[in-house]
VOPAGU-2260 file (C-alpha; in pm, 1 decimal, decimal comma):
REM VOPAGU-2260
SITE   aa  ch    i         X         Y         Z
SITE  MET   A    0     332,8    2057,6     349,4
SITE  GLY   A    1     684,9    2141,5     411,2
SITE  GLU   A    2     955,5    2244,4     658,5
SITE  LYS   A    3    1197,2    2492,9     783,7
SITE  LYS   A    4    1521,1    2449,6     981,6
SITE  ILE   A    5    1440,0    2547,0    1341,6
SITE  SER   A    6    1604,8    2505,2    1691,3
SITE  ARG   A    7    1394,4    2280,8    1908,9
SITE  ARG   A    8    1439,3    2561,5    2170,3
SITE  ASP   A    9    1260,1    2818,8    1955,7
SITE  PHE   A   10     961,9    2569,2    1816,5
SITE  LEU   A   11     869,1    2442,9    2158,0
SITE  LYS   A   12     800,3    2834,4    2199,3
SITE  GLY   A   13     620,8    2842,7    1872,7
SITE  ILE   A   14     752,4    3038,9    1604,1
SITE  THR   A   15     641,6    3082,4    1194,1
SITE  GLY   A   16     717,0    2790,2     986,6
SITE  ILE   A   17     682,1    2736,9     651,6
SITE  ALA   A   18     418,6    2474,8     458,8
SITE  ALA   A   19     343,4    2440,6     139,4
SITE  GLY   A   20     499,2    2760,4       0,9
SITE  ALA   A   21     256,4    2961,2     278,8
SITE  ALA   A   22     350,6    3102,7     625,3
SITE  VAL   A   23     196,4    2890,4     889,8
SITE  THR   A   24     196,8    2937,6    1267,0
SITE  VAL   A   25     386,7    2664,6    1437,3
SITE  ALA   A   26     212,8    2633,0    1811,0
SITE  LEU   A   27     334,7    2389,5    2080,4
SITE  PRO   A   28     -97,9    2297,1    2142,2
SITE  LYS   A   29    -126,7    2177,9    1791,4
SITE  VAL   A   30     163,5    1974,4    1802,3
SITE  ALA   A   31      96,9    1814,1    2154,8
SITE  LYS   A   32    -183,4    1900,3    2402,5
SITE  ALA   A   33      20,8    1759,0    2701,5
SITE  ASP   A   34     297,5    1954,4    2824,2
SITE  SER   A   35     486,2    1574,0    2905,7
SITE  ILE   A   36     539,8    1542,0    2544,5
SITE  ALA   A   37     697,4    1888,1    2490,5
SITE  ALA   A   38     952,7    1772,8    2824,3
SITE  LYS   A   39    1052,4    1451,4    2679,7
SITE  LEU   A   40    1152,5    1594,0    2353,8
SITE  SER   A   41    1331,1    1869,3    2443,4
SITE  GLU   A   42    1507,6    1670,5    2741,5
SITE  MET   A   43    1569,5    1380,4    2483,2
SITE  LEU   A   44    1668,7    1568,5    2170,5
SITE  ASN   A   45    1857,5    1849,9    2378,9
SITE  GLU   A   46    1945,9    2162,7    2143,7
SITE  ARG   A   47    1991,8    1992,6    1839,0
SITE  GLU   A   48    1865,9    2145,4    1538,9
SITE  GLY   A   49    1525,1    2004,4    1359,4
SITE  ILE   A   50    1313,0    2067,3    1125,9
SITE  ALA   A   51     957,4    2208,7    1162,1
SITE  TYR   A   52     692,3    1998,2     966,3
SITE  VAL   A   53     366,7    2023,5     838,3
SITE  ASP   A   54     198,2    1663,0     783,1
SITE  SER   A   55     -95,1    1556,2     577,0
SITE  LEU   A   56    -322,8    1591,3     849,4
SITE  GLY   A   57    -209,6    2001,6     938,8
SITE  ARG   A   58     -28,9    1895,4    1217,9
SITE  GLU   A   59     264,5    2112,8    1274,5
SITE  VAL   A   60     576,4    1870,9    1409,2
SITE  ILE   A   61     923,3    1911,8    1476,0
SITE  ILE   A   62    1157,4    1607,2    1324,8
SITE  PRO   A   63    1505,7    1514,2    1327,0
SITE  GLU   A   64    1699,1    1712,7    1071,6
SITE  LYS   A   65    1811,8    1383,2     942,3
SITE  ILE   A   66    1571,8    1145,2     993,6
SITE  ILE   A   67    1824,3     786,4    1022,0
SITE  SER   A   68    1530,5     522,4    1109,1
SITE  LEU   A   69    1165,8     518,0    1169,1
SITE  ILE   A   70     873,5     290,3    1264,1
SITE  PRO   A   71     576,8     236,6    1054,9
SITE  SER   A   72     235,3     247,6    1205,5
SITE  GLY   A   73      67,8       6,4     962,6
SITE  ILE   A   74      89,5    -223,4     691,3
SITE  TYR   A   75      32,7      19,8     410,9
SITE  ALA   A   76     313,1     230,8     584,4
SITE  GLN   A   77     571,1    -100,3     620,3
SITE  THR   A   78     494,7    -156,7     245,2
SITE  ILE   A   79     566,8     165,1      98,7
SITE  LEU   A   80     910,3     179,1     295,2
SITE  ILE   A   81     966,7    -151,9     181,0
SITE  MET   A   82     972,1     -17,5    -153,7
SITE  LEU   A   83    1117,0     316,8    -119,5
SITE  CYS   A   84    1419,7     268,8     166,9
SITE  PRO   A   85    1398,9     -89,8     355,2
SITE  ASP   A   86    1715,8      30,0     538,9
SITE  LYS   A   87    1520,0     278,3     736,5
SITE  LEU   A   88    1324,3      68,1     882,8
SITE  ALA   A   89    1343,2      23,8    1287,3
SITE  ALA   A   90    1056,0    -202,6    1331,4
SITE  LEU   A   91     793,3    -391,0    1144,4
SITE  ALA   A   92     431,8    -314,1    1244,7
SITE  ARG   A   93     307,8    -683,9    1097,8
SITE  PRO   A   94     533,7    -968,7    1095,2
SITE  VAL   A   95     636,3   -1131,8     800,2
SITE  SER   A   96     437,7   -1459,9     691,9
SITE  GLU   A   97     603,3   -1774,4     692,4
SITE  GLU   A   98     528,0   -1819,1     325,0
SITE  ASP   A   99     660,4   -1491,6     237,3
SITE  ILE   A  100     996,1   -1516,3     407,4
SITE  SER   A  101    1173,8   -1694,2      82,0
SITE  ASP   A  102    1013,6   -1375,4    -120,4
SITE  TYR   A  103    1209,6   -1155,2     121,1
SITE  GLU   A  104    1521,6   -1357,5      99,4
SITE  ARG   A  105    1517,5   -1342,6    -252,3
SITE  SER   A  106    1496,9    -980,9    -278,4
SITE  GLY   A  107    1778,5    -914,3     -24,8
SITE  LEU   A  108    1537,0    -847,0     241,3
SITE  GLU   A  109    1569,9   -1105,9     467,6
SITE  TYR   A  110    1723,1    -875,4     735,0
SITE  LEU   A  111    1404,5    -685,0     784,0
SITE  ILE   A  112    1242,5   -1050,7     892,7
SITE  GLY   A  113    1427,3   -1041,1    1242,9
SITE  LEU   A  114    1294,8    -652,4    1302,7
SITE  PRO   A  115    1096,3    -597,5    1651,0
SITE  LYS   A  116     741,5    -613,3    1589,8
SITE  THR   A  117     558,7    -282,1    1707,1
SITE  GLY   A  118     188,8    -313,7    1599,9
SITE  GLU   A  119     -32,5    -105,7    1420,1
SITE  MET   A  120    -209,4     203,3    1510,9
SITE  PHE   A  121    -518,7     107,4    1348,8
SITE  PRO   A  122    -526,2    -266,0    1253,6
SITE  LEU   A  123    -764,9    -518,3    1104,5
SITE  PRO   A  124    -934,3    -821,7    1261,5
SITE  GLY   A  125    -686,4   -1030,5    1381,0
SITE  TYR   A  126    -333,3    -834,8    1407,2
SITE  SER   A  127    -183,3    -666,9    1643,8
SITE  GLU   A  128    -218,5    -312,2    1827,5
SITE  ILE   A  129      51,9     -70,9    1828,5
SITE  ASN   A  130     274,7    -156,3    2135,1
SITE  THR   A  131     410,4     164,3    2291,8
SITE  ASP   A  132     672,2     -39,5    2484,7
SITE  ALA   A  133     810,7    -185,2    2203,3
SITE  ILE   A  134     843,5     128,3    2045,8
SITE  ASN   A  135    1023,2     299,9    2348,2
SITE  ARG   A  136    1273,1      27,1    2305,4
SITE  GLN   A  137    1334,0     152,1    1992,7
SITE  GLY   A  138    1619,4     425,1    1930,3
SITE  THR   A  139    1451,2     607,6    1652,3
SITE  GLU   A  140    1279,3     913,3    1681,0
SITE  VAL   A  141     979,2     918,6    1412,8
SITE  ILE   A  142     685,1     679,7    1393,6
SITE  LEU   A  143     527,7     717,5    1025,2
SITE  ASP   A  144     152,2     672,2     923,3
SITE  ILE   A  145      64,8     662,1     554,5
SITE  GLY   A  146    -255,5     605,6     387,3
SITE  ALA   A  147    -603,8     782,0     449,0
SITE  PRO   A  148    -739,0    1006,7     748,5
SITE  LYS   A  149    -954,6     824,0     972,6
SITE  GLU   A  150   -1138,9     896,9    1244,2
SITE  GLY   A  151    -978,6     965,0    1598,7
SITE  GLN   A  152    -640,9     958,1    1436,9
SITE  ILE   A  153    -488,7    1276,4    1584,2
SITE  GLU   A  154    -616,5    1158,5    1927,1
SITE  LYS   A  155    -429,5     817,6    1834,4
SITE  PHE   A  156    -128,9    1012,3    1799,8
SITE  ASP   A  157    -118,8    1243,7    2074,0
SITE  MET   A  158    -186,9     905,6    2309,3
SITE  VAL   A  159     144,6     776,4    2084,9
SITE  GLU   A  160     361,0    1076,6    2148,0
SITE  ASP   A  161     258,3    1095,3    2524,5
SITE  GLU   A  162     354,3     741,2    2585,1
SITE  THR   A  163     674,5     725,0    2373,5
SITE  GLY   A  164     803,3    1109,5    2359,1
SITE  LYS   A  165     823,3    1005,0    1975,2
SITE  VAL   A  166     731,7    1230,0    1681,8
SITE  THR   A  167     423,3    1076,2    1468,4
SITE  LEU   A  168     342,4    1217,0    1111,8
SITE  PHE   A  169     101,2    1158,4     855,0
SITE  ILE   A  170     152,8    1117,9     469,2
SITE  ASN   A  171    -196,7    1126,6     272,3
SITE  ALA   A  172    -150,9     838,8      19,2
SITE  THR   A  173    -511,4     793,7    -113,2
SITE  VAL   A  174    -584,3     639,0    -479,8
SITE  GLY   A  175    -443,8     946,9    -693,2
SITE  ASN   A  176    -203,9    1098,6    -433,1
SITE  LEU   A  177      54,0     761,1    -444,6
SITE  GLY   A  178     315,2     944,7    -635,9
SITE  ASN   A  179     307,2    1261,7    -449,5
SITE  ALA   A  180     311,7    1033,3    -144,6
SITE  PHE   A  181     646,3     895,7    -251,0
SITE  ARG   A  182     815,9    1223,1    -352,0
SITE  GLU   A  183     711,5    1366,6       4,3
SITE  LEU   A  184     868,0    1094,6     151,6
SITE  GLY   A  185    1197,9    1090,6     -42,7
SITE  SER   A  186    1249,1    1443,5      51,3
SITE  LEU   A  187    1192,6    1334,8     415,2
SITE  LEU   A  188    1422,5    1078,7     405,0
SITE  ASP   A  189    1716,5    1176,8     178,3
SITE  CYS   A  190    1625,3     950,7    -104,3
SITE  GLU   A  191    1498,5    1199,0    -332,9
SITE  GLU   A  192    1629,0     995,3    -674,8
SITE  ARG   A  193    1462,3     640,6    -592,7
SITE  ALA   A  194    1139,3     844,5    -460,2
SITE  SER   A  195    1138,9    1026,0    -781,3
SITE  GLU   A  196    1147,6     683,9    -993,7
SITE  LEU   A  197     881,4     541,2    -790,2
SITE  ALA   A  198     660,1     837,1    -849,3
SITE  GLU   A  199     688,9     864,7   -1222,7
SITE  TYR   A  200     633,9     521,3   -1230,5
SITE  VAL   A  201     294,6     559,3   -1032,3
SITE  ASP   A  202     186,8     871,4   -1208,4
SITE  GLY   A  203     231,9     689,0   -1551,2
SITE  ILE   A  204       4,9     398,8   -1444,7
SITE  TYR   A  205    -267,1     679,2   -1301,8
SITE  GLU   A  206    -229,2     863,9   -1645,0
SITE  GLU   A  207    -287,6     553,5   -1858,4
SITE  ILE   A  208    -560,0     408,4   -1642,3
SITE  GLY   A  209    -730,8     781,1   -1673,8
SITE  GLU   A  210    -714,9     746,3   -2103,7
SITE  PHE   A  211    -864,2     375,3   -2104,7
SITE  SER   A  212   -1119,2     453,4   -1817,9
SITE  LYS   A  213   -1289,4     713,2   -2104,1
SITE  ASN   A  214   -1377,8     457,9   -2287,9
SITE  VAL   A  215   -1504,4     246,3   -2078,6
SITE  SER   A  216   -1924,5     314,6   -2124,8
SITE  GLU   A  217   -2058,5       2,4   -1993,3
SITE  GLU   A  218   -2187,5      20,2   -1623,7
SITE  ILE   A  219   -1980,1    -230,7   -1497,0
SITE  ARG   A  220   -2043,3    -331,2   -1101,4
SITE  VAL   A  221   -1752,7    -490,4    -896,2
SITE  TYR   A  222   -1772,5    -622,5    -573,5
SITE  TYR   A  223   -1450,3    -645,9    -362,3
SITE  ALA   A  224   -1505,9    -929,5     -72,4
SITE  ALA   A  225   -1206,8    -854,6     185,3
SITE  GLY   A  226   -1078,8   -1063,0     445,1
SITE  SER   A  227   -1022,3   -1402,4     493,1
SITE  HIS   A  228   -1417,7   -1492,2     446,5
SITE  GLY   A  229   -1462,8   -1197,5     211,7
SITE  THR   A  230   -1709,1   -1062,1     486,0
SITE  ASP   A  231   -1485,3    -783,6     593,0
SITE  ARG   A  232   -1618,1    -419,5     540,6
SITE  ARG   A  233   -1388,8     -96,5     510,2
SITE  ARG   A  234   -1551,6     142,5     776,4
SITE  GLU   A  235   -1432,0     445,3     624,6
SITE  TYR   A  236   -1192,6     494,7     324,3
SITE  SER   A  237   -1172,1     222,3      74,9
SITE  PHE   A  238    -882,9     235,2    -149,6
SITE  GLN   A  239   -1024,1    -101,0    -331,7
SITE  ASN   A  240   -1355,1     102,0    -434,0
SITE  GLU   A  241   -1179,8     430,9    -512,1
SITE  VAL   A  242    -942,7     171,4    -731,0
SITE  ILE   A  243   -1257,4      42,5    -900,9
SITE  ARG   A  244   -1400,8     395,2    -981,1
SITE  MET   A  245   -1079,8     501,4   -1157,9
SITE  LEU   A  246   -1113,3     203,1   -1391,8
SITE  GLY   A  247   -1462,5     368,3   -1499,4
SITE  PHE   A  248   -1648,3      28,0   -1310,7
SITE  ILE   A  249   -1905,5     103,1   -1015,5
SITE  PRO   A  250   -1804,4     -33,8    -652,8
SITE  VAL   A  251   -2048,1    -210,6    -510,6
SITE  GLU   A  252   -2112,5    -196,6    -106,1
SITE  VAL   A  253   -2297,5    -455,6     148,0
SITE  PRO   A  254   -2413,2    -264,7     432,2
SITE  ALA   A  255   -2273,1    -375,6     806,4
SITE  GLY   A  256   -2409,3    -660,9    1018,5
SITE  TYR   A  257   -2423,3    -650,6    1389,4
SITE  ASP   A  258   -2032,7    -569,2    1380,6
SITE  GLU   A  259   -1975,4    -288,7    1171,0
SITE  ARG   A  260   -1637,1    -443,1    1046,5
SITE  GLN   A  261   -1809,5    -696,7     892,6
SITE  ILE   A  262   -2068,2    -693,3     604,2
SITE  ASP   A  263   -2446,2    -833,0     705,6
SITE  THR   A  264   -2396,4   -1190,8     528,1
SITE  SER   A  265   -2780,3   -1226,5     483,0
SITE  LEU   A  266   -2717,9    -984,7     213,6
SITE  ILE   A  267   -2500,5   -1186,5      -9,5
SITE  PRO   A  268   -2783,3   -1361,9    -203,9
SITE  GLU   A  269   -2916,2    -987,2    -288,3
SITE  ILE   A  270   -2534,1    -874,3    -445,5
SITE  GLU   A  271   -2613,2    -675,3    -765,6
SITE  ALA   A  272   -2262,6    -732,9    -914,5
SITE  ASP   A  273   -2096,5    -836,3   -1263,4
SITE  TYR   A  274   -1811,4    -920,4   -1070,0
SITE  ILE   A  275   -1713,1   -1020,9    -725,9
SITE  ILE   A  276   -1314,0   -1030,4    -656,4
SITE  PHE   A  277   -1186,8   -1209,1    -361,4
SITE  GLY   A  278    -860,4   -1112,0    -178,4
SITE  SER   A  279    -816,1   -1448,7      20,7
SITE  TRP   A  280    -706,5   -1774,8    -175,0
SITE  GLN   A  281    -853,4   -1986,4      58,3
SITE  CYS   A  282   -1216,8   -1838,3      39,7
SITE  TYR   A  283   -1166,6   -1854,4    -335,6
SITE  ASP   A  284   -1078,3   -2258,6    -327,6
SITE  ASN   A  285   -1353,2   -2303,2    -106,2
SITE  ILE   A  286   -1599,9   -2154,9    -330,0
SITE  VAL   A  287   -1441,9   -2311,7    -589,9
SITE  ASN   A  288   -1445,0   -2686,6    -444,9
SITE  MET   A  289   -1785,8   -2638,5    -319,4
SITE  GLU   A  290   -1695,1   -2722,8      76,5
SITE  GLY   A  291   -1709,9   -2582,9     364,6
SITE  GLU   A  292   -1792,9   -2242,7     518,1
SITE  ASP   A  293   -1726,2   -1957,8     293,3
SITE  TYR   A  294   -1906,5   -2183,1      25,1
SITE  GLU   A  295   -2206,8   -2190,4     236,0
SITE  ILE   A  296   -2204,8   -1787,3     286,0
SITE  TRP   A  297   -2141,0   -1719,6     -81,4
SITE  GLN   A  298   -2289,8   -1988,8    -283,1
SITE  GLU   A  299   -2624,7   -1806,6    -335,0
SITE  ALA   A  300   -2480,9   -1494,4    -459,0
SITE  ASP   A  301   -2598,9   -1411,4    -873,5
SITE  ALA   A  302   -2214,1   -1380,5    -932,2
SITE  ILE   A  303   -2092,1   -1699,9    -797,7
SITE  LYS   A  304   -2385,2   -1863,9    -957,0
SITE  ARG   A  305   -2253,2   -1723,7   -1277,6
SITE  GLY   A  306   -1841,5   -1782,9   -1256,9
SITE  ALA   A  307   -1824,2   -1418,9   -1233,9
SITE  PHE   A  308   -1564,8   -1416,4    -990,1
SITE  ALA   A  309   -1225,4   -1425,2    -921,6
SITE  VAL   A  310    -932,9   -1412,9    -652,6
SITE  ALA   A  311    -677,2   -1138,0    -690,8
SITE  PRO   A  312    -345,1   -1266,1    -768,3
SITE  GLY   A  313     -36,1   -1196,8    -436,9
SITE  LEU   A  314     348,0   -1187,7    -401,8
SITE  PHE   A  315     489,7   -1028,2    -119,6
SITE  GLN   A  316      85,3    -887,8     -69,8
SITE  SER   A  317    -209,2    -921,5    -252,3
SITE  TRP   A  318    -251,3    -721,7    -582,9
SITE  MET   A  319    -600,1    -576,8    -426,8
SITE  GLY   A  320    -387,8    -480,3     -89,4
SITE  THR   A  321    -368,8    -137,1     -15,3
SITE  ALA   A  322     -29,4     -95,0    -108,0
SITE  PHE   A  323     -62,2    -276,8    -418,2
SITE  VAL   A  324    -377,5    -196,2    -541,8
SITE  GLN   A  325    -306,5     138,5    -719,3
SITE  THR   A  326     -26,2      19,2    -952,2
SITE  ILE   A  327     -34,5    -379,0   -1035,9
SITE  GLY   A  328    -355,5    -456,6    -839,4
SITE  ALA   A  329    -553,2    -143,7   -1084,4
SITE  LEU   A  330    -377,5    -289,7   -1384,9
SITE  TRP   A  331    -472,9    -668,5   -1314,9
SITE  LEU   A  332    -847,1    -595,8   -1285,6
SITE  GLY   A  333    -912,1    -348,4   -1556,6
SITE  ASN   A  334    -732,3    -644,2   -1782,7
SITE  MET   A  335    -908,2    -902,9   -1605,7
SITE  ILE   A  336   -1260,3    -756,2   -1643,8
SITE  PHE   A  337   -1243,4    -559,5   -1973,2
SITE  SER   A  338    -920,5    -675,3   -2188,3
SITE  GLU   A  339   -1035,7    -524,6   -2484,0
SITE  ILE   A  340    -979,3    -193,8   -2346,7
SITE  TYR   A  341    -734,6    -263,1   -2069,1
SITE  SER   A  342    -531,6    -441,7   -2334,0
SITE  TYR   A  343    -151,6    -408,7   -2229,6
SITE  ASP   A  344      58,3    -731,4   -2164,8
SITE  ILE   A  345     -25,3    -783,4   -1779,8
SITE  TYR   A  346     231,9   -1081,7   -1764,5
SITE  LYS   A  347     514,5    -766,3   -1880,6
SITE  ARG   A  348     341,5    -499,1   -1621,9
SITE  ALA   A  349     378,6    -789,2   -1352,5
SITE  TYR   A  350     731,1    -833,2   -1396,7
SITE  ILE   A  351     845,2    -481,8   -1428,1
SITE  PHE   A  352     624,6    -432,3   -1102,1
SITE  TYR   A  353     828,4    -680,5    -908,9
SITE  ASN   A  354    1157,7    -609,7   -1065,8
SITE  LEU   A  355    1148,5    -209,2   -1003,0
SITE  LEU   A  356     996,7    -202,3    -637,8
SITE  PHE   A  357    1113,0    -526,9    -500,3
SITE  ALA   A  358    1452,2    -578,9    -702,1
SITE  TYR   A  359    1261,3    -910,1    -745,8
SITE  TYR   A  360    1312,1   -1154,9   -1080,7
SITE  LEU   A  361     983,4   -1362,1   -1172,1
SITE  SER   A  362    1045,5   -1667,8   -1294,0
SITE  ASN   A  363     853,7   -1788,2   -1598,9
SITE  ASP   A  364     673,9   -1997,2   -1332,4
SITE  GLU   A  365     634,0   -1764,5   -1099,6
SITE  LEU   A  366     438,7   -1537,3   -1347,2
SITE  ALA   A  367     216,1   -1816,6   -1462,3
SITE  ALA   A  368     111,2   -1898,3   -1118,7
SITE  LEU   A  369      55,7   -1555,5   -1047,8
SITE  LEU   A  370    -170,0   -1492,5   -1328,9
SITE  GLY   A  371    -387,0   -1830,1   -1288,2
SITE  THR   A  372    -311,2   -1978,8   -1658,2
SITE  ASP   A  373    -173,7   -2258,5   -1836,1
SITE  ASP   A  374    -116,5   -2042,9   -2141,1
SITE  PHE   A  375     199,1   -1856,6   -2076,4
SITE  ILE   A  376     407,0   -2069,1   -2260,1
SITE  ASN   A  377     189,7   -2011,6   -2561,1
SITE  TYR   A  378     190,3   -1620,8   -2443,7
SITE  ILE   A  379     570,7   -1580,6   -2442,6
SITE  ASN   A  380     539,6   -1774,2   -2831,9
SITE  GLU   A  381     333,8   -1496,5   -2928,2
SITE  ILE   A  382     475,5   -1206,4   -2785,2
SITE  ASN   A  383     821,2   -1304,2   -2908,1
SITE  GLY   A  384     776,6   -1106,4   -3185,5
SITE  GLU   A  385     684,8    -829,1   -3065,5
SITE  ILE   A  386     988,9    -805,2   -2721,1
SITE  ASP   A  387    1294,1    -968,8   -2656,3
SITE  ILE   A  388    1327,9   -1194,8   -2352,4
SITE  TRP   A  389    1656,2   -1314,4   -2184,9
SITE  LYS   A  390    1656,0   -1608,0   -1968,9
SITE  ASP   A  391    1929,2   -1770,1   -1755,9
SITE  ASP   A  392    2015,4   -2151,1   -1804,7
SITE  ASP   A  393    1673,6   -2236,0   -1589,5
SITE  GLY   A  394    1412,3   -2021,8   -1827,6
SITE  ASN   A  395    1399,7   -1750,4   -1594,7
SITE  ILE   A  396    1344,2   -1431,2   -1739,1
SITE  LEU   A  397    1635,3   -1143,0   -1675,3
SITE  GLN   A  398    1534,9    -952,1   -1881,1
SITE  ILE   A  399    1239,9    -809,8   -2136,2
SITE  ILE   A  400    1300,8    -538,5   -2392,5
SITE  ASP   A  401     978,1    -396,5   -2573,8
SITE  ARG   A  402    1132,4    -305,2   -2931,8
SITE  LYS   A  403     798,1     -77,8   -2972,8
SITE  GLU   A  404     886,9     112,3   -2630,0
SITE  SER   A  405    1248,3      -3,6   -2563,8
SITE  ASP   A  406    1343,7     378,5   -2470,5
SITE  LYS   A  407    1081,6     367,1   -2234,5
SITE  TRP   A  408    1110,6      55,0   -2019,4
SITE  ILE   A  409    1418,2    -155,8   -2022,8
SITE  ILE   A  410    1466,2    -384,3   -1731,4
SITE  GLU   A  411    1789,2    -496,1   -1599,1
C-alpha cells in the first residue's frame, strides 16, 4: 500500500502512482466502474490536490490530502478508530449499547454516543445494513472498512461509491496484521505517534504468544460458540479460530444448517472439543442454570457435561470480539486454558489494555467482575511483593508498576 500527491484532474485521467515502494498504474476503471463516480468526485472536490492511494484490496483510489473525518463501515473499523483517533469519527456503524454508555462516559468518549448511525456494509444477523442516505448527509469524504477481505467486497464498495460519491478504503487487519494496520492508519490519518504506540503493543503480544505457543505440545481442541445463542457461524474468515491457532490450540468447526450463517444444532452433541468458549453471557448463564432454550440446545455437548466451558469477559466489547480477540482476548484465552504456559498476570494485562487503548482505569471490583473470580483480594495480596499498586481513596487502582519490568510498563 502507498500514496503519492496528485491532482484530482490527473488522477481521473489515469496516471502513475506509487504503491508499497513499487510503481503501479492508477487507472480509473479500477477505482470505479461507473463514470458517474468520477464525475461526482470531480464536481465535489473540484481541483484540490489529493492522494493516490492503493488499499489492501489493490484498489487505486484518490483520497483527500488530509482526512479530517471518516465513516466506519462496520464494528471492527469503528472500534479500531475509537482506539486510535476517536475524534475523526463522523458517524457510527453500530450504536453504543445501553449497558456500555457509562463506560464511554468514564473514558471521555460520551460525545461519540450521539453521532449519526450509518449501518454496516457486512452486518451480522440482527444489525443494520449500511444506509447510504444517512452517509450522504455527512460531510466527510471517506468510508473506511477494516478487517478481512470478503466475497463481493469490491462490488459492495462500488455500489456505495456510486450512491454516495464518497471514497471507500479497505485496510487488512487479519490476525497477525493488526500492528501493521495501526501503522497504515496512523500514516493516513496523521496520528503516527499514537498508531506506533498501539502497533508496538499489538506486535509485542504477537511475539509473546509466538514464544509461548512453541511449548504447547498437547492437542487442545477449542470451539468458539458465537452469537446470542452460541450458534452463529462465520461464513468466511474467523478471527477467533485464527487466534486459537496462534495460541497453539486446534479450532473446532461445526457445519452450517439450513441457514449458512447458523451452525447445524443437531450436530452439537457431536462436537469434539476440550473447551467451549461462549461470546454471550446470557447464553452462558442459561447453561449454568440449566434452563431455557440455550440449555436445551447445548446440554448434550460433551464439554458442557464436563464443565469445560467459559464465557469471554467483556467491557466495551467481548474479549472474543473481532477488535479485541487479537490482544486481550488472546491473552485471556491462553491463560484460561493453559496457565502453566501462558503464565502472566492476566489482571495486570487487563488493566494495561483498557488504560492504553481506552484511557479507562479499571477499579478493583471491575477487574474481579471481568475475570469472574472471588479471589481478587488474595491475588492483590500475593503479587504485592512483585509490583506496586497505587490506589485512590476509594480503593480504585491508579497505577501499577512492575518492579521487574519497570522500564517496560509504567501505567499512569
